[in-house]
C-alpha positions as CSV (number, residue, x, y, z in Angstrom):
1,M,-25.2,24.2,-16.2
2,S,-26.9,23.8,-12.8
3,T,-25.9,21.1,-10.4
4,T,-29.3,19.4,-11.0
5,T,-29.0,19.5,-14.7
6,A,-25.4,18.2,-14.6
7,L,-26.5,15.3,-12.4
8,R,-29.3,14.4,-14.8
9,T,-27.0,14.5,-17.8
10,A,-24.4,12.4,-16.1
11,Q,-27.1,9.9,-15.0
12,R,-28.2,9.5,-18.6
13,V,-24.6,8.8,-19.6
14,L,-24.3,6.1,-16.9
15,A,-27.6,4.6,-17.8
16,D,-26.5,4.1,-21.4
17,Q,-24.0,1.5,-20.3
18,S,-25.2,-2.1,-20.4
19,V,-23.2,-3.1,-17.3
20,T,-24.9,-0.3,-15.4
21,R,-28.3,-1.6,-16.2
22,M,-27.3,-5.2,-15.3
23,L,-25.9,-4.2,-11.9
24,G,-28.4,-1.5,-11.2
25,T,-25.7,1.1,-10.6
26,R,-27.0,4.6,-9.5
27,L,-25.2,7.9,-9.7
28,I,-26.6,9.8,-6.7
29,S,-24.2,12.8,-6.7
30,F,-22.3,14.6,-9.4
31,S,-20.8,18.1,-9.1
32,E,-17.6,19.9,-8.9
33,K,-17.1,18.3,-5.5
34,G,-16.9,14.8,-7.1
35,A,-19.2,11.9,-7.8
36,V,-21.0,9.2,-5.7
37,V,-22.3,6.0,-7.1
38,E,-24.3,3.2,-5.4
39,L,-25.4,-0.3,-6.1
40,D,-27.5,-2.8,-4.1
41,I,-25.6,-5.7,-2.6
42,R,-27.3,-8.8,-4.0
43,P,-26.4,-12.5,-3.9
44,E,-25.6,-12.4,-7.6
45,I,-22.6,-10.1,-7.0
46,T,-21.2,-11.8,-3.9
47,N,-18.5,-14.4,-3.6
48,H,-18.6,-17.6,-1.6
49,H,-17.9,-15.7,1.6
50,G,-21.1,-13.6,1.1
51,A,-19.1,-10.4,0.4
52,V,-19.3,-8.3,-2.8
53,H,-16.8,-9.7,-5.4
54,G,-13.6,-7.7,-5.7
55,G,-14.2,-7.1,-9.4
56,I,-17.5,-5.4,-8.6
57,V,-15.9,-3.3,-5.9
58,A,-13.3,-2.2,-8.5
59,Y,-16.0,-1.5,-11.1
60,A,-17.8,0.8,-8.6
61,A,-14.6,2.6,-7.8
62,D,-13.9,3.1,-11.5
63,C,-17.3,4.6,-12.1
64,A,-17.0,7.1,-9.3
65,L,-13.4,8.0,-10.3
66,A,-14.4,8.5,-13.9
67,F,-17.3,10.7,-13.2
68,A,-15.3,12.7,-10.6
69,G,-12.6,13.2,-13.2
70,G,-15.2,14.1,-15.8
71,A,-16.4,16.9,-13.6
72,A,-12.9,18.4,-13.6
73,L,-11.8,17.7,-17.2
74,G,-15.0,17.6,-19.2
75,P,-17.4,14.8,-20.3
76,D,-15.0,12.9,-22.7
77,V,-12.7,11.0,-20.3
78,V,-11.2,7.5,-19.9
79,T,-9.5,5.7,-17.0
80,S,-5.8,5.2,-17.7
81,G,-4.8,3.6,-14.4
82,L,-6.6,2.2,-11.4
83,T,-5.4,0.8,-8.1
84,V,-7.7,-0.7,-5.5
85,D,-6.8,-1.7,-2.0
86,Y,-9.3,-3.9,-0.3
87,I,-9.6,-3.3,3.5
88,A,-12.6,-5.3,4.6
89,P,-15.3,-7.6,3.1
90,A,-18.2,-5.6,1.6
91,R,-21.3,-7.0,3.2
92,G,-24.7,-5.3,3.9
93,R,-27.4,-3.5,2.0
94,T,-25.6,-1.0,-0.3
95,L,-22.1,-0.4,-1.7
96,R,-21.3,3.3,-2.1
97,A,-18.3,4.7,-3.9
98,N,-17.3,8.3,-3.3
99,G,-14.9,9.7,-5.9
100,M,-13.0,13.0,-5.6
101,V,-10.3,14.8,-7.5
102,M,-7.0,15.2,-5.7
103,R,-5.2,17.0,-8.5
104,A,-6.2,18.0,-12.1
105,E,-3.8,19.5,-14.6
106,G,-4.1,19.7,-18.3
107,R,-5.7,16.5,-19.6
108,R,-5.1,14.4,-16.5
109,A,-6.8,14.1,-13.1
110,A,-5.5,12.1,-10.2
111,C,-8.6,10.9,-8.3
112,R,-9.3,9.0,-5.0
113,C,-12.2,6.9,-4.1
114,E,-13.4,5.6,-0.8
115,L,-15.9,2.7,-0.8
116,V,-18.1,1.8,2.1
117,A,-20.6,-0.9,2.7
118,I,-23.8,0.3,4.3
119,A,-25.6,-2.1,6.7
120,D,-29.4,-2.4,7.2
121,D,-29.1,-0.1,10.3
122,G,-27.2,2.5,8.3
123,T,-23.8,1.7,9.8
124,E,-21.0,2.4,7.3
125,T,-17.8,0.2,7.0
126,L,-14.9,1.3,4.9
127,V,-14.2,-1.7,2.6
128,A,-11.7,-0.3,0.0
129,V,-9.8,2.7,-1.2
130,A,-8.9,3.3,-4.8
131,Q,-6.8,5.8,-6.7
132,G,-7.0,6.3,-10.5
133,T,-5.8,8.5,-13.2
134,I,-8.5,9.9,-15.5
135,V,-7.5,11.3,-18.9
136,A,-9.2,13.5,-21.5
137,P,-8.1,12.2,-24.9
138,E,-5.9,14.6,-26.7
139,R,-7.6,16.6,-29.4
140,K,-6.6,19.5,-31.6
141,P,-8.1,22.5,-30.0
142,E,-10.7,24.3,-32.2
143,R,-10.7,27.4,-30.1
144,T,-8.0,28.7,-27.7
145,E,-10.8,29.8,-25.3
146,G,-11.9,26.1,-25.0
147,T,-8.4,25.0,-24.0
148,V,-8.1,27.8,-21.5
149,A,-11.5,26.9,-20.1
150,Q,-10.5,23.3,-19.6
151,E,-7.3,24.3,-17.8
152,E,-9.2,26.7,-15.6
153,R,-11.7,24.0,-14.8
154,A,-8.9,21.6,-13.9
155,A,-7.2,24.1,-11.7
156,K,-10.3,24.9,-9.8
157,A,-11.0,21.2,-9.3
158,T,-7.5,20.8,-7.8
159,D,-8.0,23.7,-5.5
160,R,-11.3,22.4,-4.3
161,A,-9.8,19.0,-3.7
162,S,-6.9,20.4,-1.9
163,V,-9.2,22.2,0.5
164,R,-11.3,19.1,1.1
165,L,-8.3,16.9,1.6
166,G,-6.6,19.3,3.9
167,R,-3.6,19.8,1.5
168,I,-3.7,23.5,1.4
169,G,-2.0,24.8,4.6
170,T,-1.2,21.2,5.7
171,P,2.6,20.5,5.9
172,T,4.2,17.9,3.7
173,I,6.1,15.0,5.2
174,Q,9.3,16.9,4.5
175,E,8.1,19.9,6.4
176,V,6.8,17.9,9.3
177,L,10.1,16.0,9.7
178,K,12.2,19.2,9.5
179,E,10.1,20.9,12.1
180,R,10.2,17.9,14.4
181,R,14.0,17.7,14.0
182,R,14.3,21.4,14.8
183,T,12.1,21.5,17.9
184,G,12.1,17.9,19.1
185,D,8.3,18.1,19.5
186,T,6.1,15.4,18.0
187,D,2.8,16.8,19.4
188,D,1.9,18.6,16.2
189,G,-1.3,16.9,15.1
190,A,0.5,14.7,12.5
191,T,1.0,11.0,12.7
192,V,4.2,9.9,10.9
193,A,4.5,6.3,9.8
194,L,7.6,4.5,8.6
195,V,6.4,2.0,6.0
196,I,8.8,-0.8,5.2
197,E,8.7,-3.2,2.2
198,G,10.3,-6.6,2.4
199,G,11.0,-9.0,-0.5
200,G,12.8,-11.9,1.1
201,M,16.6,-11.4,1.0
202,R,16.0,-8.2,-1.0
203,G,14.8,-7.0,2.4
204,I,18.5,-6.1,3.1
205,V,17.8,-3.0,1.1
206,S,15.1,-1.7,3.4
207,A,17.1,-3.0,6.4
208,A,20.0,-0.8,5.4
209,M,17.7,2.2,4.9
210,A,16.2,1.5,8.4
211,A,19.7,1.5,9.8
212,V,20.2,5.0,8.4
213,I,17.0,6.1,10.0
214,E,18.3,4.7,13.3
215,Q,21.8,6.1,13.0
216,E,20.7,9.6,12.1
217,G,18.2,9.9,14.9
218,V,15.2,10.0,12.6
219,L,13.3,7.3,14.5
220,E,12.5,9.7,17.3
221,H,10.4,11.7,14.9
222,I,8.3,8.6,13.9
223,D,5.0,7.6,15.5
224,M,4.5,4.1,14.1
225,I,6.2,1.5,12.0
226,V,4.3,-0.7,9.6
227,G,6.2,-3.5,7.7
228,T,5.4,-6.4,5.4
229,S,7.2,-9.7,5.3
230,A,11.0,-9.1,5.6
231,G,10.0,-5.5,6.1
232,A,8.2,-6.5,9.3
233,V,11.3,-8.1,10.6
234,N,13.3,-5.0,9.8
235,A,10.6,-2.9,11.6
236,A,10.8,-5.0,14.7
237,A,14.6,-4.7,14.7
238,L,14.4,-1.0,14.4
239,A,11.9,-0.8,17.3
240,V,14.5,-2.4,19.6
241,G,17.4,-0.4,18.3
242,A,19.0,-3.2,16.3
243,A,18.4,-2.0,12.7
244,N,22.1,-1.9,11.8
245,A,22.7,-5.4,13.2
246,M,19.7,-6.6,11.3
247,A,21.0,-5.1,8.0
248,E,24.4,-6.9,8.6
249,S,22.8,-10.2,9.4
250,Y,21.3,-10.8,6.0
251,A,24.7,-11.4,4.5
252,E,26.6,-12.6,7.6
253,V,24.0,-14.9,9.1
254,F,21.0,-15.7,6.9
255,A,22.7,-16.3,3.6
256,S,23.1,-19.9,4.6
257,P,21.5,-23.2,3.6
258,E,20.3,-23.5,7.2
259,F,17.7,-20.9,6.4
260,I,17.3,-21.0,2.6
261,D,18.0,-24.0,0.4
262,V,16.3,-24.7,-2.9
263,R,17.5,-28.3,-2.7
264,R,14.8,-28.9,-0.2
265,I,12.2,-28.9,-3.0
266,A,13.5,-32.4,-4.1
267,R,12.7,-33.6,-0.6
268,G,9.2,-32.0,-0.6
269,R,10.2,-29.5,2.0
270,P,9.9,-25.7,2.0
271,V,12.8,-23.7,0.5
272,I,12.6,-21.2,3.3
273,D,12.4,-22.1,7.0
274,G,10.5,-19.0,8.1
275,L,9.9,-19.9,11.7
276,R,13.6,-20.7,12.2
277,I,14.6,-17.4,10.6
278,V,12.4,-15.2,12.9
279,S,13.2,-17.3,15.9
280,H,16.9,-16.8,15.2
281,V,16.4,-13.1,14.7
282,D,14.8,-13.0,18.1
283,D,17.7,-14.9,19.6
284,L,20.3,-12.6,18.0
285,L,18.6,-9.2,18.4
286,D,15.9,-9.7,21.1
287,I,13.2,-8.3,18.9
288,G,10.6,-10.0,21.1
289,S,11.3,-7.5,23.8
290,A,9.4,-4.9,21.8
291,S,6.2,-6.5,23.1
292,G,6.9,-5.1,26.5
293,T,7.4,-1.5,25.4
294,D,5.2,1.2,23.9
295,W,6.2,-0.1,20.5
296,A,3.8,-3.1,21.1
297,G,1.0,-0.9,19.8
298,R,3.0,1.3,17.5
299,L,4.5,-1.5,15.5
300,A,2.4,-3.4,13.0
301,M,3.1,-6.4,10.8
302,V,1.0,-6.9,7.7
303,A,-0.1,-10.5,6.8
304,T,-2.7,-11.9,4.5
305,D,-5.7,-13.6,5.9
306,V,-6.2,-16.7,3.8
307,D,-9.9,-17.0,4.3
308,T,-10.8,-13.4,3.6
309,G,-8.1,-12.7,1.1
310,R,-7.4,-9.3,2.8
311,A,-4.3,-7.8,4.3
312,E,-4.4,-7.3,8.1
313,A,-2.1,-5.4,10.3
314,L,-1.1,-7.4,13.3
315,S,-0.2,-5.3,16.4
316,D,-0.8,-4.9,20.1
317,F,1.5,-7.8,20.8
318,A,0.7,-9.5,24.1
319,D,4.1,-11.1,24.6
320,R,7.2,-12.4,22.8
321,D,5.5,-15.4,21.3
322,D,2.7,-13.2,19.9
323,L,5.3,-10.9,18.2
324,V,7.5,-13.6,16.8
325,N,4.6,-15.7,15.4
326,S,3.1,-12.6,13.9
327,L,6.4,-12.0,12.1
328,H,6.3,-15.6,10.9
329,A,2.8,-15.0,9.5
330,S,3.7,-11.8,7.8
331,G,6.6,-13.4,5.9
332,L,5.3,-16.8,5.1
333,L,5.8,-16.9,1.3
334,P,3.3,-19.2,-0.4
335,L,4.8,-22.6,-1.3
336,L,8.4,-21.3,-0.8
337,A,7.9,-21.2,3.0
338,G,5.2,-23.9,3.3
339,D,1.5,-23.9,4.0
340,P,-0.4,-21.2,5.9
341,V,0.3,-20.7,9.6
342,Q,-2.4,-20.7,12.2
343,W,-2.2,-17.8,14.6
344,R,-4.7,-15.7,16.6
345,G,-7.4,-18.1,15.4
346,R,-6.9,-17.4,11.7
347,R,-4.7,-18.7,8.8
348,W,-2.0,-16.5,7.4
349,L,0.3,-16.1,4.5
350,D,2.8,-13.4,3.4
351,G,1.4,-9.9,3.6
352,G,3.0,-9.1,0.2
353,I,0.4,-11.1,-1.6
354,V,-2.0,-8.2,-1.1
355,E,0.1,-5.3,0.2
356,A,3.8,-5.4,-0.5
357,V,4.2,-1.7,0.4
358,P,1.7,-1.3,3.3
359,V,0.7,2.4,2.8
360,V,-3.0,1.5,3.1
361,S,-2.5,-0.3,6.4
362,A,-0.6,2.7,7.7
363,A,-3.5,5.0,6.6
364,A,-6.0,2.7,8.3
365,R,-4.1,2.9,11.5
366,G,-4.3,6.7,11.5
367,A,-1.2,7.8,9.7
368,T,-1.2,11.2,8.0
369,H,2.3,11.2,6.7
370,A,4.7,8.4,5.7
371,I,8.3,7.6,4.9
372,V,8.3,4.6,2.6
373,L,11.3,2.3,2.4
374,A,11.1,0.5,-0.9
375,T,13.4,-2.3,-2.2
376,R,13.0,-1.7,-5.9
377,P,14.1,1.3,-8.0
378,P,11.6,3.7,-9.4
379,G,9.6,2.5,-12.5
380,T,10.1,-1.2,-11.8
381,Q,7.8,-3.9,-10.5
382,P,7.9,-7.6,-9.6
383,G,8.1,-9.9,-12.5
384,Y,5.6,-12.7,-13.2
385,G,7.1,-15.9,-14.5
386,A,6.4,-19.6,-14.6
387,A,7.0,-20.0,-10.9
388,D,4.4,-17.4,-10.2
389,V,1.9,-19.3,-12.3
390,V,2.5,-22.3,-10.0
391,V,2.0,-20.1,-6.9
392,E,-1.2,-18.6,-8.4
393,R,-2.7,-22.1,-8.9
394,Y,-1.8,-23.0,-5.3
395,L,-3.4,-19.9,-4.0
396,R,-6.5,-20.4,-6.1
397,R,-7.1,-23.7,-4.3
398,L,-6.9,-22.0,-1.0
399,N,-9.1,-19.0,-2.0
400,P,-9.7,-17.6,-5.5
401,E,-9.4,-14.0,-4.1
402,L,-5.8,-14.8,-3.1
403,A,-5.0,-15.8,-6.6
404,A,-6.5,-12.6,-8.0
405,A,-4.6,-10.5,-5.6
406,Y,-1.3,-12.3,-6.4
407,R,-1.9,-11.9,-10.1
408,G,-2.5,-8.2,-9.8
409,R,0.6,-7.7,-7.5
410,P,3.0,-6.3,-10.2
411,H,0.7,-3.6,-11.4
412,R,-0.5,-2.7,-7.9
413,Y,3.1,-2.4,-6.7
414,R,4.1,-0.1,-9.5
415,E,1.1,2.1,-9.1
416,T,1.5,2.4,-5.3
417,L,5.2,3.2,-5.6
418,Q,4.5,5.9,-8.2
419,Q,2.0,7.5,-6.0
420,V,4.4,7.5,-3.1
421,R,7.1,9.1,-5.2
422,D,4.6,11.7,-6.4
423,G,4.2,12.6,-2.7
424,W,0.6,11.7,-2.1
425,S,-0.8,8.2,-1.6
426,H,-4.1,7.1,0.0
427,G,-4.5,10.3,1.8
428,L,-0.9,10.4,3.2
429,S,1.8,12.9,2.3
430,T,4.7,10.6,1.4
431,I,8.4,10.4,0.6
432,A,10.0,7.3,-1.0
433,L,13.4,6.0,-0.1
434,T,14.3,3.7,-3.0
435,P,17.4,2.2,-4.6
436,R,18.9,4.0,-7.5
437,L,18.4,2.6,-11.0
438,N,21.9,1.2,-11.3
439,D,22.2,0.0,-7.7
440,P,22.8,-3.7,-7.1
441,L,19.6,-5.5,-6.3
442,P,19.6,-9.0,-4.8
443,G,17.0,-11.6,-5.5
444,R,14.3,-12.9,-3.1
445,L,16.4,-16.0,-2.4
446,E,19.9,-14.4,-2.7
447,R,22.7,-16.1,-0.9
448,D,25.7,-14.5,-2.5
449,Q,27.3,-12.6,0.4
450,V,29.3,-10.2,-1.9
451,A,26.1,-9.2,-3.7
452,L,24.2,-8.7,-0.5
453,R,26.9,-6.6,1.0
454,A,27.1,-4.4,-2.1
455,A,23.3,-4.0,-2.0
456,R,23.5,-3.0,1.7
457,T,26.1,-0.3,1.1
458,A,24.3,1.1,-2.0
459,A,21.0,1.2,-0.1
460,A,22.4,3.1,2.8
461,D,24.0,5.7,0.4
462,A,20.7,6.0,-1.4
463,A,18.8,6.6,1.8
464,R,21.1,9.4,2.9
465,E,20.6,11.0,-0.5
466,H,16.9,10.9,-0.2
467,L,17.1,12.3,3.4
468,A,19.6,15.0,2.6
469,F,16.9,17.6,3.1
470,L,16.5,16.5,6.7
471,L,20.1,15.4,7.6
472,E,21.4,18.9,6.8
473,E,19.1,20.2,9.5
474,K,20.7,20.5,12.9
475,P,18.6,18.8,15.7
């Protein structure tokens, strides 16, 4: 089938969908290279900020991913998983979604989509990136040749995607780190990010892993550090050479009612005194001094902009106050730590509302490879209970997009961590350092010093296991 015929056939399939006709979705490209869909940005599909509603952005991503997957697997496909990370408001004339296959094998295709908003003058702004798993339903093969043909088509799609994405001939994160450790040279064209998850007092897990990074001399092979919430605090401590002291301080200093006390609820006060915590960390470890080093531009703290509902990476710190207040913004848990904080002319809440594991922020800052320090074991995700319902209602009053992001947090977390463990997430070659399934895992508000110390020890051991491929190399 020619490219033109394939495009026309796919366009008819898209046109048969009622939602397509309602939104005016257009398939403008469909081939073995992927699929591109567009729709006009109209007032009917925008939110109260004048940007395309997040659900419409996700719909466009799903369309592009499904057609890209269909080009690799055949016409009968469905989406089995979809993750969307919103980067900027989609405003302008046209929303365009460009879907491509990253890997296709058997009946499954892992696909990536980049969404841009096109202004009247033709300027393109990246507004979201998405990843999805496209599946061809299992059928009893009528002919062996058909099954072979499908496998060959999937293999060719994977090879084409690998060439487009630079994966063939491009070293993995493991290869980059081993070569940097061997030669001591970081001028290799790669940009390696250390991505650090937080999680309140569960941040002791990523803090202990960061301490291993520090102790084993791995930090000198890293170009940038991006952290969210408690992960941002751990990142700042690592930047000033105090990662081990930070890991110890969770149990020895911050497991105290001075910083965390649920009894404050009865007095109408926040459970967590976030500003006191980050100020005390600065007093203890002098993390604010990073603002006067080259880490000021290489260190980023992810916070959630209340008014846009988007995650933003705060960096390029002007001075100590800027760095400390950015830390406060990144870790201001909704309700538990009080109302949004005003800084840099905007209102902020905890970065984990949108991006608990800030891989997208690292990619947006130019990273090509990433070591990800996660605080939960593989295959797990945050729960969603009665307290989360209360938080969601609170966020909805501030901005409905915040509530939607918070609601989707568990699934988004699991999908992102799975991608990281698979070794490829949002265009980055990745390796995940995670707790083991039976390791002790403290809660967000944990104050039991014994439990915290056990989690710290286990996390350090797990980190060394994950990094064994590198630590065995002699610098």
